[in-house]
N, C-alpha and C positions, 0 to 999 in steps of 0.2 A: 332883545336877547342873549341869554345865558352867555359863558363866556367858554362855557361846559357843552353846550351847542353849538357856538364858533369853532370851537379847537375840535367836536367830532366830524362838523362837515367839512372844517381843513383835511384833517385825516381821509377824512371819503374820497373827497374831490382830489387830490392827490397819489393818493391809489389809486383811482381810477387812472389818473393820468399819467402813470408813473405804468401802469400792465397794458393803455394804448402805446404807449412811448417803447416797451419793449415789443409787444406785439406787431408793429413795426418796423424793428430794426429788423427779428427773425424774418419777416417776408420780404423783409431786402436779401437779405442776407441768401435766401431762397432761390432770389431771383439771380442774382450775381452770380457771372462763375468761379468755381472754386478753382485759384490759384492751386498748382503742385508745390508742396512743400519740396525745397530742393533741400536734397539727402548733404548732411556736415562729414566732414572727411573727422572720425573718432580722434579728439584731441589724446595730445600723448604726453603721459604726466611727467614733468620733469623733475630727473633726481634731484634730492636734495640731499645734502652732505650729512651722514649721520653726526650728528654732537651731544657728546654724552653731559649728562644733566649734572647743575655744579650742584650741589648741596655745603650750603655754609654749615659749620658748627657750632653749636651753640652755648652758650657759652651763657650760666645764669652765674650768678652771685650771692653766695651763701655769707647771709647774717648773724653776726655773733646773739649765743641765747643770753637772753637776760637772764641775774640770775634774781630767784625769789628774792623777795624782802623778809626780814625777820618777822616774829607777828607782829611783836613790838609797838615798831616804826605802823603799822595798820591799823588806819582809824575806822568806824564803822560810817557808812558812807551817810552824811544827812537827810534822813528822809522829810520832804516838802511839803509845809504845813498848807491846807489847804483855807482857802478862806472862799469861804460865799458872800455876795454883797449885794441886794439889788440896788441898779443905778435906777436913778428915778430924773428927770429931766427937773432942774429948778430956774426959776427965769435969774436968781442974783445970778445964775455961775455961766 
């Protein structure tokens, strides 16, 4: 028997059993007398003291601006050279 057939059979059987248990439970509830729900007095809300929200002052440190370098000191960035190599395995290595 394949795993799919086993799984399908399991799901089919479990669904039938679940349905059967649900029907039995519904019938048992119909037969049993329904207890009358007791009316609970409404809960009174307790008064909370009103508290003002506390706001913190946000402080930001300002960094000093960097002075631009004179053109003489700036060097062009070196372009990396791309070297293509074919790596082959050698028994000596």
